[in-house]
C-alpha positions, 0 to 999 in steps of 0.5 A: 910876603904876607904873614899868613903865607909865611905861616902856610909855607912854614907849615908845609915845610914842617909837614914834609919833614914830619912825613919824611920822618915817618918813612914817606918819600916826597915826590913833589911839593906844590905841584901845579897844573893850571889852577889846580895844586897838590901840596905834597905828593909822596910815596909810602909802601907802594902807595901814592899819597896826596897830602893836603896841608892846612896850617893855622895859628893856635888861636884860630876858631876852627881846626885846620882840617876843617878848612878842607871843604867839599869844593877843595876836596873836588879840586884835589881829586881833579889835580890828583887825576891830572898828576897820575895821568901826566906821570903815568903812575900805576899805584894805589892812591890815598888822600891824607890831610896834615893839620899844622897848628901853632907857630913855626917854632912850636907846631903841633902836627896831626896826620889823618891818613886816608882822610877822604876817597874819590868814591865819597865825592 
């Protein structure tokens, strides 16, 4: 496995543990339908929370959350719509970003709740 894939997997694992410590219940990780994917689908206080996880090394030229582009947001929104329909979920939906920076043994994690909304796009 390529080093960037290993870092990404470690970052997603760290993000899931971080969210669980904050009281989130993880429903799915790396849920896929066709070419669409959701990194983490969680539930918190009666809300369904779709979490995009971005992991980069400390020396990256930009912050991980900056890698969530307009086209990526649109794919996340389509995937979330498919997830909600497939599972017949009737809960308020929120979109978060978890930014993971550093190395697997010393990640810095930042959580951006309600980072974007379908209304914005």
